[in-house]
C-alpha positions in Angstrom: 7.4 9.6 -27.6 7.1 6.5 -25.5 5.8 3.7 -27.7 6.2 0.7 -25.2 7.8 -0.3 -21.9 8.8 -3.4 -20.2 9.2 -3.6 -16.4 11.3 -6.4 -15.1 12.8 -7.3 -11.7 16.8 -7.1 -11.4 18.0 -9.7 -9.0 21.2 -11.3 -10.3 19.5 -14.7 -9.4 17.3 -14.1 -12.6 20.4 -15.4 -14.4 20.4 -19.2 -14.2 24.2 -19.4 -13.8 24.2 -17.3 -10.8 21.0 -19.0 -9.2 22.6 -22.4 -9.9 20.5 -25.0 -8.1 17.8 -22.4 -7.3 17.3 -21.5 -11.0 14.0 -23.3 -11.4 12.3 -21.0 -8.8 12.5 -18.1 -11.2 11.6 -19.9 -14.3 8.1 -18.2 -14.6 9.8 -14.8 -14.1 12.2 -15.3 -16.8 9.4 -16.3 -19.1 7.4 -13.3 -18.2 10.4 -11.1 -18.9 10.9 -12.7 -22.4 7.3 -11.9 -23.1 7.6 -8.3 -22.0 10.7 -7.8 -24.1 8.7 -9.2 -27.1 6.2 -6.3 -26.6 9.2 -3.8 -27.0 10.4 -5.5 -30.1 6.9 -5.4 -31.5 6.7 -1.6 -31.0 9.5 -1.0 -33.5 11.4 1.6 -31.5 14.0 3.9 -32.8 15.8 3.9 -29.4 15.6 1.5 -26.4 16.8 3.0 -23.0 17.4 0.7 -20.1 16.7 2.3 -16.7 17.6 0.6 -13.4 18.8 1.3 -9.8 22.5 2.1 -9.3 24.9 3.4 -6.7 26.6 6.7 -7.3 29.5 5.2 -9.3 27.2 3.4 -11.8 24.6 5.9 -12.8 25.6 6.4 -16.3 24.6 7.1 -19.0 26.0 3.9 -20.5 26.4 3.7 -24.3 25.6 0.6 -26.3 28.3 -2.1 -25.9 29.0 -1.0 -22.2 30.5 -4.1 -20.4 28.7 -5.9 -17.4 29.7 -8.9 -15.5 28.6 -11.4 -12.9 32.0 -12.3 -11.6 31.2 -10.6 -8.4 28.6 -13.3 -7.8 31.0 -16.1 -8.4 30.1 -16.7 -12.0 32.4 -16.2 -15.0 29.9 -14.6 -17.2 30.3 -11.3 -18.9 27.6 -9.3 -20.9 27.6 -6.1 -23.1 24.5 -3.8 -23.2 22.6 -4.4 -26.4 25.2 -7.0 -27.4 27.3 -4.3 -29.3 30.9 -3.5 -29.3 32.0 -0.4 -27.3 33.3 2.5 -29.3 37.0 2.7 -29.7 38.4 4.9 -27.1 35.3 4.9 -25.1 35.7 4.4 -21.3 34.8 0.8 -20.2 32.8 1.7 -17.2 31.1 -1.4 -15.9 27.3 -1.7 -15.8 25.7 -1.6 -12.3 24.2 -5.0 -11.5 20.6 -4.0 -12.5 21.7 -3.0 -16.0 23.9 -6.1 -16.4 20.8 -8.1 -15.7 19.0 -6.1 -18.3 21.9 -6.8 -20.7 21.6 -10.5 -20.0 17.8 -10.4 -20.8 18.4 -8.5 -24.2 21.1 -10.9 -25.0 19.0 -13.9 -24.1 16.1 -12.7 -26.3 18.4 -11.8 -29.3 17.7 -7.9 -29.2 18.6 -6.3 -32.4 15.5 -4.1 -33.0 17.0 -0.7 -32.1 20.1 0.9 -30.6 20.4 0.6 -26.8 21.6 3.0 -24.1 21.6 2.6 -20.3 20.9 4.8 -17.4 21.3 4.1 -13.8 19.2 6.2 -11.2 20.0 6.5 -7.5 17.6 5.2 -4.9 17.2 8.7 -3.2 16.4 10.6 -6.4 13.3 12.6 -5.7 10.1 11.9 -7.7 9.9 15.3 -9.4 13.7 14.6 -10.8 12.7 11.2 -11.8 9.8 12.4 -13.8 11.9 15.1 -15.4 14.5 12.6 -16.4 11.8 10.3 -18.0 10.4 13.3 -20.1 13.9 14.0 -21.2 14.6 10.4 -22.4 11.5 10.2 -24.6 12.3 13.6 -26.2 15.4 12.1 -27.7 13.7 10.2 -30.6 10.4 9.8 -32.2 9.8 6.4 -31.0 11.4 5.4 -27.6 11.0 2.2 -25.7 12.0 1.7 -22.0 13.2 -1.5 -20.2 12.7 -0.6 -16.6 14.6 -2.7 -14.0 13.8 -2.8 -10.3 12.4 -4.8 -7.5 9.5 -4.3 -5.0 10.0 -4.6 -1.3 12.6 -6.9 0.3 10.5 -7.4 3.5 7.8 -9.8 2.6 8.7 -12.8 5.0 10.7 -13.5 8.0 13.8 -14.7 5.9 13.6 -11.8 3.5 16.7 -9.6 3.3 14.9 -6.7 5.2 12.9 -9.2 7.4 9.1 -9.2 7.7 7.4 -5.7 7.5 3.7 -5.8 7.6 3.5 -2.9 5.2 5.3 -4.6 2.5 2.6 -6.8 1.0 0.2 -3.8 0.7 2.8 -1.6 -1.0 3.7 -4.3 -3.5 0.2 -5.0 -4.3 -0.3 -1.2 -5.2 2.8 -1.3 -7.2 1.8 -4.4 -9.1 -1.6 -2.8 -9.7 -0.2 0.5 -11.1 2.4 -1.2 -13.2 -0.3 -3.6 -14.6 -2.7 -0.7 -15.3 -0.1 1.7 -16.6 -1.3 4.0 -13.9 1.2 7.0 -14.3 -0.4 9.1 -11.6 -0.2 6.2 -9.0 3.5 5.7 -10.0 4.2 9.3 -9.5 2.6 9.3 -6.1 4.7 6.4 -4.7 5.9 7.2 -1.2 9.7 7.5 -1.4 10.4 7.3 2.4 8.3 4.2 2.8 9.9 2.7 -0.3 13.3 3.3 1.3 12.2 1.7 4.5 10.9 -1.4 2.7 14.2 -1.6 0.7 12.4 -1.1 -2.7 14.9 -0.7 -5.4 12.4 0.0 -8.2 10.7 3.2 -6.9 12.9 5.6 -8.8 13.1 3.8 -12.2 9.3 3.3 -12.0 8.9 7.0 -11.4 11.2 7.7 -14.6 8.9 5.5 -16.4 5.8 7.6 -15.2 7.7 10.7 -16.5 8.2 9.2 -19.8 4.8 7.8 -20.3 3.1 11.2 -19.6 0.6 11.8 -22.4 1.6 8.6 -24.1 -1.8 6.9 -23.5 -0.3 3.4 -23.2 -2.1 0.4 -21.8 -0.5 -2.0 -19.3 -0.6 -5.8 -18.7 0.7 -7.5 -15.5 2.6 -10.6 -16.6 4.1 -11.8 -13.3 3.9 -10.9 -9.6 5.5 -13.0 -6.8 7.8 -12.7 -3.8 10.3 -15.6 -3.9 13.0 -15.1 -1.4 10.7 -12.6 0.4 11.4 -10.0 -2.3 8.5 -8.7 -4.5 9.2 -9.2 -8.2 6.8 -7.7 -10.9 6.9 -8.1 -14.6 4.7 -5.8 -16.7 4.4 -4.5 -20.3 3.0 -1.3 -21.6 2.1 -0.7 -25.3 
């Protein structure tokens, strides 16, 4: 059963060492992520599953202790999922960037409340399969918490990675409303084709969350919503 969820953005710029001089621009987002992870810890889960967007090679699942790195972004910083040590003989497959950011968040907040596993989901994954994946995750333990990584549109301004798309602000506003209200039906109904056009990385992870939350009767709180760099970032907590 799902007992809590935290929704966080996943840009590597969330890590101050990667952001360098621009680090202060995401101070409020980092603080909101810390608050959201506090909700997870307070739920006393038996298992924490981290879900985030990934390319084909990084879809996991990933065990506790799986390694991640920000060296590809010019920073000599390594992390491990959950802070643990990987099992002897286990393959050292690196975490995709979204889960590396999650590992950094967990390390930053000193997570030690439950075992951690990671799952990368592909951007094209159909809503129905996302929902089924979420239902499967919460069947694995009596008390499951989710840390769900993903960004909203990358088309909010002229300088955004996807340039300006007039549809982006409305899409992001509905995402923020749904995540803040723990509106499972609205998340399931997100338009996958539009999300792809708006370069939304969080659509599939959010729909995994929707599948996991079916029948859990959780309430939501929107902790942060903004679009620095023209990309929509949302932080929410469900409990």
